[in-house]
C-alpha positions in Angstrom: -34.6 16.4 175.8 -37.0 15.9 172.8 -40.4 14.2 172.8 -42.3 12.5 170.2 -46.1 12.6 170.4 -48.1 10.2 168.3 -51.7 10.8 167.4 -54.3 8.1 167.4 -56.4 7.3 164.2 -59.2 9.7 165.2 -56.9 12.6 166.0 -55.0 12.0 162.8 -58.2 12.3 160.7 -58.9 15.5 162.5 -55.4 16.8 161.8 -55.7 15.8 158.1 -58.9 17.8 157.8 -57.2 20.8 159.4 -54.2 20.7 157.1 -56.5 20.2 154.1 -58.3 23.4 155.1 -55.0 25.3 155.4 -54.1 24.3 151.8 -57.6 25.2 150.6 -57.6 28.7 152.0 -53.9 29.6 151.9 -52.5 28.3 148.6 -53.1 28.5 144.9 -54.4 32.1 144.5 -52.5 35.2 143.4 -49.9 36.2 146.0 -50.2 32.8 147.7 -47.9 29.8 147.7 -48.4 27.1 145.1 -50.8 24.3 146.2 -47.9 21.9 146.4 -45.8 24.1 148.8 -44.6 22.5 152.0 -45.7 23.8 155.4 -42.9 25.2 157.5 -41.9 22.4 160.0 -42.3 24.6 163.1 -45.7 25.8 161.9 -46.8 22.2 161.2 -45.7 21.3 164.7 -47.9 24.1 166.1 -50.8 22.9 163.9 -50.5 19.4 165.3 -50.2 20.7 168.9 -53.3 23.0 168.5 -55.3 20.1 166.9 -54.4 17.7 169.7 -55.3 20.3 172.3 -58.7 20.9 170.6 -59.2 17.1 170.3 -58.3 16.7 174.0 -61.2 18.9 174.9 -63.8 18.0 172.2 -63.0 14.7 170.4 -65.5 12.8 172.6 -68.3 14.9 171.1 -67.4 14.0 167.5 -68.5 10.9 165.6 -66.0 9.2 163.3 -67.8 10.5 160.2 -67.3 14.1 161.5 -63.6 14.1 162.1 -62.1 15.5 158.8 -64.9 18.1 158.6 -64.3 19.1 162.2 -60.6 19.6 161.5 -61.5 21.8 158.5 -64.0 23.7 160.6 -61.5 24.3 163.4 -59.2 26.1 160.9 -62.0 28.0 159.2 -63.6 29.1 162.5 -60.5 30.1 164.4 -59.5 32.3 161.4 -62.8 33.9 160.7 -63.2 32.5 157.2 -66.9 33.1 157.1 -67.8 29.5 157.6 -67.0 26.8 160.1 -68.6 25.1 163.1 -71.2 27.9 163.6 -72.3 27.5 160.0 -72.9 23.7 160.0 -75.9 21.6 160.7 -73.6 18.6 161.2 -73.0 19.0 164.9 -76.2 20.2 166.3 -76.7 23.7 167.7 -75.3 23.3 171.1 -72.1 21.5 169.9 -71.7 24.0 167.1 -71.6 26.8 169.7 -69.3 24.8 172.0 -66.8 24.1 169.1 -67.0 27.7 167.9 -66.1 29.0 171.3 -63.3 26.5 171.7 -61.9 27.4 168.2 -62.0 31.1 168.9 -60.2 30.6 172.2 -57.2 29.4 170.2 -57.0 32.7 168.4 -56.0 33.2 164.7 -53.2 31.2 163.1 -51.2 32.3 160.1 -49.9 29.7 157.7 -46.2 29.6 157.1 -44.7 27.7 154.2 -41.2 26.8 153.4 -39.6 29.2 151.0 
């Protein structure tokens, strides 16, 4: 039995930011896929699932104008890219710490692209 989960507009904006960050950090450089490469469908499903789980816990703390950046910061923080929630003045100190801990609890993710 299969299920389809639809995200709402706010969640979709968060997911879009997350995917944008993946392409920013994982494509276009030497030994990386081209910037127009497609994400593996299973990996994309995992991305959406992780984003929705993060949103379930934290979306109520984010304003509409923070959603895309928060999606980017989720990817950057969980993967230790040297910037992310902890490095932003956008959320306030207590929320930056909350979002950083939540991101780190997800562990690292490794982008997979179609070959």
